[in-house]
C-alpha positions in Angstrom: 0.0 -0.4 -0.3 1.1 3.6 -0.5 0.7 7.2 0.5 -2.1 8.7 -1.5 -1.5 10.1 -4.8 -0.4 13.6 -4.0 2.3 14.5 -6.3 4.3 15.7 -3.9 4.8 12.1 -2.1 6.1 11.1 -5.6 9.8 11.3 -3.8 8.6 8.9 -1.1 7.4 6.5 -3.1 10.6 6.3 -4.9 12.3 5.3 -1.6 10.4 2.2 -1.2 12.2 -0.3 -2.1 15.6 1.0 -0.4 13.3 1.2 3.1 10.8 -1.2 3.2 11.4 -4.2 5.4 10.3 -7.4 3.7 8.0 -9.6 6.1 7.9 -7.5 9.0 4.6 -7.6 11.1 3.8 -3.9 10.6 1.7 -3.4 7.8 3.8 -1.1 5.5 1.7 1.8 4.1 4.3 4.1 3.6 7.7 4.8 2.9 8.0 4.8 6.7 5.6 4.8 9.1 5.5 6.8 12.2 7.9 5.1 15.2 6.3 6.0 18.4 9.4 4.5 20.5 12.1 7.2 18.9 13.7 9.4 20.7 16.3 12.3 20.4 18.6 14.0 22.1 19.3 16.6 19.5 19.4 20.4 21.2 17.3 21.7 18.7 14.7 19.2 18.4 14.8 19.7 22.6 14.3 23.4 22.4 11.8 23.5 19.5 9.8 20.6 21.4 9.6 22.8 24.6 8.5 25.8 23.1 6.1 23.9 21.4 5.2 22.7 25.1 4.5 26.4 26.2 2.5 27.0 23.0 0.1 24.2 23.4 -0.4 25.3 27.2 -1.3 28.8 26.6 -3.1 28.3 23.5 -5.3 25.8 25.3 -8.9 25.9 26.3 -9.1 27.6 29.7 -10.4 24.2 31.7 -7.2 22.3 30.0 -4.2 24.8 31.0 -3.3 23.1 34.3 -2.4 19.9 32.8 -1.7 16.8 35.1 1.8 16.0 35.3 1.3 12.9 33.6 -0.8 14.6 30.7 2.2 17.0 30.3 4.7 13.7 30.0 2.6 12.4 27.6 2.9 15.5 25.4 6.5 16.0 26.1 6.8 12.5 25.1 4.8 12.8 21.4 6.2 16.0 20.5 9.9 14.3 21.0 9.0 11.7 18.9 7.1 13.5 16.0 10.2 15.8 15.7 12.7 12.7 16.6 10.9 10.9 13.3 11.0 14.0 11.1 14.8 14.4 11.9 15.6 11.3 10.9 13.9 11.6 7.7 15.9 14.5 7.1 19.2 13.0 8.8 18.3 9.6 6.2 18.0 12.1 3.0 14.5 11.6 2.7 13.0 14.1 -0.1 10.3 15.1 1.1 10.7 14.2 4.7 7.2 12.2 5.1 6.1 10.2 7.6 3.3 7.6 7.3 1.1 8.1 10.6 -2.4 5.8 11.5 -4.5 8.5 13.3 -7.1 5.7 14.3 -4.9 3.4 15.7 -4.4 6.4 18.4 -8.4 5.9 18.8 -8.6 2.0 19.5 -8.0 0.4 22.4 -4.1 0.0 23.0 -2.4 -3.2 22.9 1.2 -4.6 23.7 2.4 -3.0 20.4 1.2 0.2 21.5 3.0 3.0 23.3 0.9 4.2 26.1 0.1 8.1 26.6 -0.2 8.2 22.8 -4.3 8.8 22.5 -3.7 12.6 21.7 -1.6 12.1 19.0 -3.8 13.4 16.3 -4.5 15.9 18.3 -1.2 17.3 18.7 -0.5 16.9 15.3 -2.8 19.3 14.5 -1.5 21.7 16.8 2.0 21.5 15.7 1.0 21.6 11.9 -0.8 25.0 12.6 1.7 26.3 15.0 4.6 27.7 13.3 4.1 25.6 9.8 6.7 23.3 11.1 4.8 20.3 9.5 2.1 19.3 7.4 -0.5 17.3 7.9 -2.4 15.4 5.4 -5.3 13.3 7.0 -6.0 9.9 4.5 -9.9 9.3 3.8 -8.8 5.9 1.8 -9.2 2.7 4.3 -5.7 1.0 4.6 -4.2 4.1 3.3 -1.8 5.9 5.9 -2.4 10.0 6.5 1.2 11.6 6.0 3.1 14.3 7.9 6.0 16.3 5.9 8.2 18.4 7.7 8.0 22.4 6.0 11.2 23.6 3.9 12.0 25.7 6.7 12.0 22.8 9.4 14.3 20.8 7.2 16.5 23.5 6.1 17.2 24.1 9.8 17.8 20.2 10.4 20.0 19.9 7.2 22.3 22.3 8.6 23.1 19.9 11.5 25.8 17.1 11.8 23.8 13.8 12.8 25.4 11.4 14.6 24.0 7.9 15.8 23.8 8.6 19.3 21.4 11.1 18.6 18.7 8.7 18.2 17.7 5.8 20.3 14.5 3.9 21.0 12.8 4.2 24.3 12.4 1.2 27.1 8.9 -0.7 26.6 8.6 -1.5 23.0 7.3 -5.4 22.2 9.7 -8.0 21.1 7.8 -10.8 20.3 5.3 -10.0 17.6 2.4 -12.1 16.6 0.3 -11.4 13.1 -2.1 -12.9 10.7 -0.6 -12.8 7.1 -2.0 -13.8 3.9 0.4 -13.3 1.1 0.3 -13.9 -2.9 3.6 -14.9 -3.9 2.5 -14.4 -7.8 1.5 -10.9 -7.2 3.4 -9.9 -4.4 0.6 -8.6 -2.5 0.4 -8.6 1.3 -1.7 -7.9 4.0 -1.9 -8.4 8.2 -3.5 -8.1 10.9 -1.4 -7.4 14.5 -2.9 -10.0 17.2 -2.9 -8.8 21.1 -1.9 -11.9 22.2 -1.8 -13.6 26.1 1.6 -14.6 27.3 2.6 -17.9 28.0 6.0 -19.7 29.4 6.6 -20.0 25.3 6.6 -16.3 24.7 8.3 -15.2 28.0 11.3 -17.1 26.9 11.2 -16.1 23.7 11.2 -12.4 24.9 14.0 -13.5 27.6 16.3 -14.3 25.0 15.4 -10.9 22.7 16.5 -9.3 25.7 20.1 -11.0 25.8 20.7 -10.6 21.8 19.3 -6.7 22.2 21.7 -6.1 25.7 24.4 -7.5 23.4 23.7 -4.9 20.2 23.1 -2.2 22.6 26.8 -2.9 24.0 28.2 -3.9 21.0 30.8 -1.2 18.8 28.7 -1.2 15.8 30.0 1.2 13.1 29.8 2.6 9.4 32.6 4.3 7.6 32.4 7.2 6.0 31.1 7.1 2.6 29.1 9.6 0.2 26.0 7.6 0.7 23.3 8.4 2.8 23.5 8.9 6.3 22.7 5.5 8.5 22.0 5.8 11.8 24.4 2.6 13.3 22.2 3.0 17.1 18.9 2.0 16.2 19.7 -1.4 16.4 16.6 -3.2 18.5 15.4 -6.1 17.1 11.6 -8.1 17.3 10.8 -11.3 16.3 8.2 -11.6 13.9 5.6 -14.8 13.8 2.7 -15.6 11.5 -0.5 -16.9 12.0 -1.9 -18.7 8.8 -4.7 -16.8 6.9 -7.2 -19.5 7.6 -6.6 -19.9 11.4 -9.5 -19.8 13.5 -10.4 -16.9 15.8 -8.5 -16.6 18.6 -5.6 -19.0 17.6 -2.6 -17.6 19.3 1.0 -20.0 18.0 4.2 -19.2 18.1 5.6 -22.0 15.8 5.3 -20.3 12.4 8.0 -17.8 10.7 10.1 -16.0 13.9 12.6 -14.1 11.7 14.1 -10.8 13.6 13.6 -7.7 12.1 13.9 -4.4 13.0 18.5 -3.4 12.3 19.5 -0.6 10.4 21.8 -3.4 8.5 19.0 -5.1 7.2 17.9 -2.1 4.7 21.8 -1.2 3.7 22.1 -1.9 0.4 24.5 -4.8 -0.4 27.0 -2.7 -2.2 27.6 -0.8 1.3 28.0 -3.9 3.6 32.1 -3.4 3.1 31.9 -0.2 4.8 30.3 -2.0 8.5 32.6 -2.2 11.2 32.1 -4.7 14.0 34.5 -4.5 16.6 36.6 -2.2 14.3 36.9 -5.0 12.2 35.6 -5.2 8.4 33.0 -8.2 8.3 32.3 -11.3 7.2 29.0 -12.4 5.7 28.3 -16.2 6.7 24.9 -17.9 6.0 23.7 -21.6 5.6 24.0 -23.4 2.2 20.5 -23.9 0.6 19.3 -24.2 4.1 15.1 -24.2 3.2 15.7 -26.5 0.7 17.8 -29.0 3.5 15.4 -28.0 6.3 12.6 -29.0 4.0 14.4 -32.7 3.5 14.7 -33.2 7.3 11.1 -32.2 7.3 10.3 -35.7 5.4 12.7 -37.4 7.4 15.7 -37.4 4.6 19.2 -36.8 5.3 20.0 -33.6 3.1 22.5 -34.4 0.0 25.9 -32.7 0.1 27.0 -29.8 -2.5 25.5 -27.6 -4.2 21.7 -28.4 -4.2 20.8 -25.8 -6.9 23.0 -27.7 -9.3 20.8 -30.7 -9.3 17.7 -28.7 -11.1 17.7 -29.5 -15.2 17.5 -26.3 -16.6 18.7 -24.3 -14.1 22.1 -25.1 -13.1 23.8 -22.4 -14.4 24.8 -20.1 -11.4 23.3 -17.0 -13.3 19.1 -19.2 -12.7 20.3 -19.5 -9.0 18.4 -16.4 -7.5 15.5 -17.4 -9.4 15.2 -20.9 -8.7 15.3 -19.9 -5.4 12.2 -17.6 -5.5 10.1 -20.9 -7.2 11.4 -23.1 -4.4 10.3 -20.8 -2.0 7.1 -19.9 -3.7 6.0 -24.0 -4.0 7.2 -24.3 0.0 4.9 -21.4 1.2 1.9 -21.9 -1.1 -1.1 -24.8 -0.6 -1.8 -25.1 -4.6 0.1 -26.1 -7.6 2.4 -23.4 -8.8 1.1 -22.6 -12.4 2.9 -19.0 -12.9 6.1 -18.0 -12.0 6.5 -15.5 -9.0 6.5 -11.9 -10.1 10.1 -11.3 -8.1 11.2 -14.4 -10.2 10.9 -13.2 -13.4 14.0 -12.0 -15.6 16.0 -14.6 -13.4 14.9 -17.6 -14.9 15.9 -18.6 -18.4 13.6 -17.2 -21.1 10.0 -18.5 -22.2 10.4 -21.0 -19.2 7.2 -21.7 -17.7 5.9 -21.4 -13.8 4.6 -25.3 -14.8 8.1 -25.9 -16.4 10.0 -24.3 -13.4 8.0 -26.7 -10.9 8.5 -29.5 -12.7 11.8 -29.4 -13.0 12.8 -28.8 -9.1 10.1 -32.1 -8.3 12.6 -33.7 -10.9 15.8 -32.7 -8.7 14.1 -33.1 -5.4 11.3 -36.0 -5.8 12.1 -37.0 -2.1 10.7 -33.2 -1.2 7.1 -33.7 -3.5 5.0 -34.5 -0.2 6.3 -31.0 1.3 5.8 -29.0 -1.5 2.7 -27.1 -1.9 1.5 -27.8 1.4 2.2 -24.4 3.4 5.1 -25.6 5.2 7.4 -22.7 4.7 6.3 -20.5 7.9 7.0 -23.9 9.5 10.5 -24.0 8.1 11.1 -20.4 8.6 10.5 -21.2 12.6 13.4 -23.5 12.5 15.8 -21.5 10.8 15.2 -18.8 13.5 15.2 -20.9 16.3 18.8 -21.8 14.9 19.8 -18.5 14.3 18.6 -17.3 17.9 20.3 -20.1 19.4 23.6 -19.1 17.4 23.0 -15.4 18.7 22.9 -16.4 22.1 25.9 -18.6 21.6 27.8 -15.7 20.2 26.5 -13.2 23.0 27.9 -15.3 25.6 31.5 -15.4 23.7 31.3 -12.0 23.4 31.4 -11.6 19.7 29.3 -8.9 18.3 26.9 -10.8 15.2 24.5 -8.9 13.2 21.7 -11.0 12.2 20.2 -11.2 8.4 17.6 -14.1 8.3 19.3 -17.2 7.7 22.8 -15.7 8.2 25.3 -13.7 10.2 27.6 -10.6 9.9 30.6 -10.9 11.8 34.2 -9.3 12.8 36.3 -11.1 10.4 38.7 -12.6 12.7 35.6 -14.3 14.3 34.3 -16.1 11.2 35.8 -19.7 11.9 34.0 -19.1 15.6 31.1 -17.9 13.7 30.5 -21.0 11.7 31.0 -23.2 14.8 28.5 -21.6 16.4 25.7 -21.9 13.9 26.9 -25.3 13.2 26.1 -26.6 17.3 22.7 -24.7 16.8 21.8 -26.3 13.7 22.7 -29.7 15.6 20.7 -28.4 18.8 17.7 -27.4 16.9 17.3 -29.7 14.0 19.8 -32.2 14.8 22.1 -31.7 11.8 25.4 -29.9 11.3 23.8 -27.6 8.2 27.0 -26.5 6.1 28.1 -22.7 6.2 29.0 -20.5 3.3 31.1 -17.6 3.3 29.3 -15.2 1.3 31.4 -12.4 1.3 34.4 -11.4 3.3 34.9 -7.6 3.4 38.7 -7.8 4.3 
């Protein structure tokens, strides 16, 4: 989904591919949505917020001028968050600096995903928009389309003069790290929709949250930087992760389960273009990028009780053995693992990555010929179950590395670590796989940025 079609939002729409966090449980209705947990200690923002608070109180109706301390703190938090989000957009070069915001969310009952005290957000946005022209608020009347706040040219000009540092931005405490959503995804059209589930805590969710606390604490303490470059500013202090679990679209109302999905999201490095990863520094070192070789296919073999073959599994697929077709083959295999009906058309994102004139049916036939043992699991909707195993393995590896004081940045089925820790990390990843699925999955060094 997108911001409405006002021409001034065209530049924001162009940035979608750079900033979208694929598969995140939050519905992506804008190039970026307002993060209610974002804060900043920029002095300019703090002074502006304090001025706005005074202006707000002096112009409020007489009956509202004697604000309770809790209401004043809520106002302070809302103003800080609005200004921090716009400042971050400016720091990262979003032009125009626009943030999507759900005004309806402020009117519904709070869930575990919401920040308390933000029910006054729409009123405060209206006030800020009228007070000095700091921003414009464009309300959406279309279902599923976010409203938008855009920084004024003057506000952008003032902020653009500042020298932003990563430590200028942070995430306040209290954000949920275990997310559950009902997901509907169409792998042919590339569309998806999600509903956040306000679940009840269990011993399992508490254990998962405790693990995330350990991982986020290790990331908070880690020495993580991005070497200088001519690219957009990257705020490396925003490294707070959450796990996103998924319910199938046909799950009965009231279903709460945490054995589907579970991938990690939220780290700035997950959106960093590949050509800039060589700039990452962990503990002052360039990084090695390690991942599990053909992980989903090997997990599928284990799921049907078969020992995964050795070597390059994609080299077994008739007509797709060449390295140039590897990405296309992966996308078709993923589609066959996630869908519940026979694949007849190529996934949208596989087009151009497969031999010319190859149809979806031909690709499906070639894959079934290469992996006949997997026919019982293909097209049965097993994908999120396999993704859960993948995420459990990665969590186990991250916890092991945290105990060893090895900084590690997760990337779905892989890890980026200091180059001197590549061997230690490979061992931790194989140990984690053996612990979770009883098999030491092979590791590949996808890249080494020495």
